C-alpha positions in Angstrom: 0.1 0.2 0.3 0.9 3.6 -0.6 2.1 5.5 2.4 3.6 8.8 0.4 3.2 9.6 -3.1 5.2 12.6 -4.5 3.6 14.8 -7.9 6.0 16.7 -9.8 3.5 19.0 -11.8 1.0 21.4 -10.1 -1.7 22.7 -12.4 -4.7 21.3 -12.5 -4.1 17.4 -14.0 -2.0 17.3 -10.8 -3.1 19.4 -7.7 -5.9 16.9 -8.7 -4.0 13.8 -8.8 -2.6 15.4 -5.2 -6.7 15.2 -4.2 -8.0 12.3 -4.7 -4.2 10.6 -2.8 -5.5 12.4 -0.5 -8.1 11.2 -0.5 -7.1 7.9 0.4 -5.3 9.1 3.4 -2.2 9.3 1.6 0.6 12.5 2.2 1.3 14.0 -0.8 4.4 16.2 -1.8 3.2 18.2 -4.5 6.6 19.9 -6.2 6.1 22.8 -9.2 9.0 24.7 -10.3 9.9 28.1 -8.1 8.3 31.6 -9.4 11.5 33.1 -10.1 9.1 36.2 -9.5 7.5 35.8 -6.2 9.7 35.7 -3.8 7.8 32.6 -1.4 9.8 29.5 -3.7 7.5 27.0 -2.9 4.4 29.9 -4.3 2.6 27.4 -7.5 2.3 24.7 -5.6 1.1 26.1 -2.6 -1.3 28.5 -5.2 -2.7 24.9 -6.4 -3.3 23.9 -3.0 -5.6 26.9 -2.1 -7.5 26.8 -4.9 -8.3 23.1 -5.0 -10.4 24.5 -1.4 -12.4 25.9 -4.3 -13.4 23.8 -7.2 -17.1 22.2 -7.6 -17.5 20.2 -7.3 -15.0 19.5 -4.2 -12.1 17.2 -4.8 -11.7 16.3 -1.3 -13.9 14.2 0.1 -13.2 15.5 3.3 -11.5 19.4 3.7 -9.8 18.4 7.0 -6.9 15.8 3.9 -5.9 19.1 1.9 -3.6 19.5 5.7 -2.1 15.5 4.3 -0.4 17.6 1.0 2.6 20.0 1.6 3.9 21.8 -0.9 7.1 21.8 -2.6 9.3 22.9 -5.3 11.7 21.7 -7.5 15.5 22.9 -7.1 14.8 22.8 -3.4 12.9 19.4 -2.4 13.6 16.8 -5.4 14.8 14.5 -2.5 11.3 13.6 -1.8 10.9 11.8 -4.0 13.5 9.3 -2.4 11.7 8.7 0.4 8.0 8.5 -2.1 6.0 5.3 -2.6 4.9 6.2 -6.0 6.5 9.3 -8.2 4.0 11.0 -11.0 5.3 13.2 -13.4 2.0 15.9 -14.9 4.1 19.0 -15.8 3.1 20.7 -18.9 3.2 18.4 -22.1 6.5 19.7 -23.4 9.0 18.1 -24.7 12.0 19.5 -22.8 11.1 20.4 -19.8 10.3 16.8 -19.5 13.8 15.7 -20.0 15.2 18.6 -18.1 13.2 17.6 -15.6 14.4 13.3 -15.6 18.0 14.7 -16.5 17.7 15.9 -12.3 15.9 13.4 -11.5 18.4 11.0 -12.7 
């Protein structure tokens, strides 16, 4: 059974995947790139989590499941994949971006 999941990519698909896994009781790391325009390095992932709380129909079976999702970024928190039971890549469909991500992971 999976206990800890890492989702790479905090867009609509990645954040929804994170929400669904939190509904099963899994702890989820939601990672995205660092937004260079923002001092908060986890801004994109944090904003994605906030948006999940506004979506209708609600992606959470219990609102408290949102606490199981931890935001992070690929520069500072990529090491979290080492303690994950499953890693899901949900980044933009751009082959160059995907290649760069897989180089970082390797």
